[in-house]
Steps between C-alpha positions, in 0.01 A plus 500: 500500500188324628425138431234416245168418662361146499236421242167619649263223609213654309683465167622138527314339792580136425862572424529715809367218719710237334811718525468535877454124548774422252741731685431327830558162335834609353606636836417175676689294244800734508503501879531119514752491211733697729506213754677237289736754343643595838501144631717407201730794568547395861547139401761577242664737748537216747628269231770758422581522872630143466744618235605848615408491870261741674656816367453801275633315196214252487245770585635731231513234233142371545356853539678614185384197305144556610514869412647452157248228414207712622630803308549336164185295552311825544605608148356175361183566692480852364532366146231235563253744652473681163394175327126524554440158335683324790252442788632632826383239749612187305840671452524557878408135559771383258761714677400351838512139372842544341634662814363214712657242266844651553438541874424126535848400380688810617650352823641203311653734242659714777634190682665377181634847432647517854706189444628634169580845650752373755830666420363718221602871502245731663425689175425182311290358782301822521441505126375145504268573793363801317428280200313240709237745627477722194236297309238476775543863599446605142156339525429664835601844374269492198184507710520854645504703175247256352250586773593870517446543126162321536380708795619835369258482211220457755606734786689757283749546782854361459606577853177359647524176301871447573457594866205257545667204326841564657319515836315170476792305347761640743262447797468138400873470469556660842247265657673206335837605656352497849298180454801318348728607788252417775308201362615351171874452553483393869211255457515384136863550404621624167343225289165539673518873430558421134177296492307787659641750244417269210146448635456877519623534138240243394223660699561843346514342155173311561332817630614695195374235258167463685448874494579504125273209395214535747494872584189681397542740205132564432434849378871583486566825316847580377676802639585775255860526408713729719608826340838502330796601716520848342147573615543349844487701816808716566775325699734674737788272395637410161539134434886490488543684835241259647720209385804653661320560831369142496853367453636731773220398741564131441864539579424670835222255593700178447816644657311583814336153505843335497631738759212430734542128452874522582435669835205277593697189399781608736254566779344152461831312469470446122168324536362364171157638594637855519481535123136383490406737787682796348355437155152450640509831688639676192237357273208577724627856522525518123143374475359756739686791343411408144131476591504845661679641198256337256195640675661845515573491125139408428334754727745793547792497256602853581528404866713202394741738328536701821523205741736265318828690562406544865429131544835408345684738736317347801591148377870607485470638853379154613804349330722749680352409841523124444845447656468748788154364604621140501812594689304680779216245530706180547373483858185350342702183436358303214225761474750727322451277195133599501599865510735441205226336295260785581753753368553290188124511449477876549788569255349273233153649548635849435726407211235282327304806401762590241429240233120537465524879513768541237317245276182713538692823442693374194270253322174595318195274557476375141552172324879532539473522881583126549829515303605834649424378848704190420793721396477706819486180701802368305692820578412461865616136494829585326570763764411250771730237352785755477431591867514136600827435321674831592389499859523125562833438327683834496386733776478225765858405414630861534287674762390426850134513610513876582666583166234300309223677693642840408540404138146372470367808669692719251365324192148478649494873563650560154207308347256717696679820384483385135129447545458841659668663200306292244147548642295819442514621860488865603832671568429520870399131501825404329708710744332355808536138384854542373599673824357212705697247295823694542440547871456125546825438304693743724348352818599151392859595416549661840315265731470147353857382579448599865141378531583161346818445707520158660204376295659160434596453865147597608329268251720208599465535880149656493544702816699241695842575649768523233325746273687789656837358384570570133603208286873462454456435125213512249511366148209582267481368144246363261510160672398632840628667817768354726554655843775427754466599867 
C-alpha cells in the first residue's frame, strides 16, 4: 500500500534535475491559470445576477455549469494525456488562448442573452445559461488530468500529484476571488476585470510556449515506463468504490458551499460580494486540505488511511457548529462574517482531503493514471453538480436553514461511515470512528434546533435591540429568505 519511490538521482541525474524544475514550472503555470478561471466565474455570476437577481438560482446555475464543463473537460484531458505525441506545454498554451478569446467577448454575449431571456421560463433560461459557459469550462477542465497524468509518471504518486496540482490551482482561484472582490470589481469594473483575466490567459500561454521552445533539455534521459496496473502497488480501494466515494464527496462539498453562501448572503443583506468571499474562503480551504493530503499520500499512505475518516468527521462537526456559533457571536457585529468565513475555510480544509486520498487509494501510478484520475474527478464533479441542483433548487424550497443543516450533516456523516467500512482499518478503529460519527448525529438531532433558535433575528439585528423578539413570519425558498417582524 506504499507509494512507489521516485527515480533515484544516481540512476537518472539529468532527468531527476529536470523533473524537479519542470514540476515547479508546471505548478507556477497552473497556479496562475486558476486566476482567470475564477475571475470568469465571478464575472458570469454577476452577469446572471442581472437576469435572476442575487439569489440561489443564479448561483446554482453558474456553479452547475462550471462543474459540468470541468468534469467533462477532465475526460477529454485524460484522453489527451495518453497521446504522448502531443506536447504538453503547447497544448496548455492553446487551452489558455482559446479560453481568453471567449472571455474577451463573454460579457457582450451575456448582455445579449439577458435581453433575450426576459419572459423565458426558468428551465429554458437555465439550460441556455448552462450552454453559454459549457465550452470554456470544457477547456479549463482538461488541464488537471493532463498535468496529473504527466506528473504521475515522474513522481509515481497519484495522490501526491493530484494534491499538489489541486493545491496550486485552487489556491490561485481562491486568491482570485478575494482580489476580484476587493480590487478588480470596485476599481476596474466588470469589463476591466475581463481585460485582466484575458491578460493572465495570455501570460500563462506565453510562459508555457517559452518553456517549451527555450527550456533546456540537454542530457535529458527518458523515464522508464511505469509498471502495468496489475503489478502496481496494492491499493486499499477498488476503482469502482473510489468512483462512488468521489461522487458522494462532491455532493456533500457543493451542498455545504451553497448552504454557507445562503446564510452569509442573508447576514450581509444579499451583497453581491458575499458569493466571492464565500467561494474564496472555500477554495483556499480546499487548497490547504488537498496539499496536506497529497503530502501524506506521498510520505505516509498508511497514516492517510487512518486519518481520512477522522478528518471528515471533524469537518462535519464544523458544519454542525456553523449555525450555533454564528447565532451566539452576533455581538461581534460585522465581525461575525469573518467568523463565518473562517468556519467555511475549516470545513473545506477538512473535506478537501477526500479527493486526493481516494484517488491515491484507488488509482495505480501507471500510464492509465491520467484517465482514471479524470474519471474520479468527473465522478466528483457529477456529485457536486447533483448537490448544487438538489440543494439549490429542491431542498432550499422545502426545508428551512436548520432542516438543511441537519440533512447535510446526515449525508456528510454517511459518507464518512461508507469510507470507514471501505478502508482496511482495524476493527477497533472502525468502531471508534463509527461511534464518533453516530454520536455527532445524535447530538445534532437533539441540540441543533435549540442552539440555532433566533439565528435569523440575531443575524439581522447583530446584537441590537429587537433580536430577542422572534419574527412573526419567515419564508425560506430557493430565491432567498423573507422575514417579517
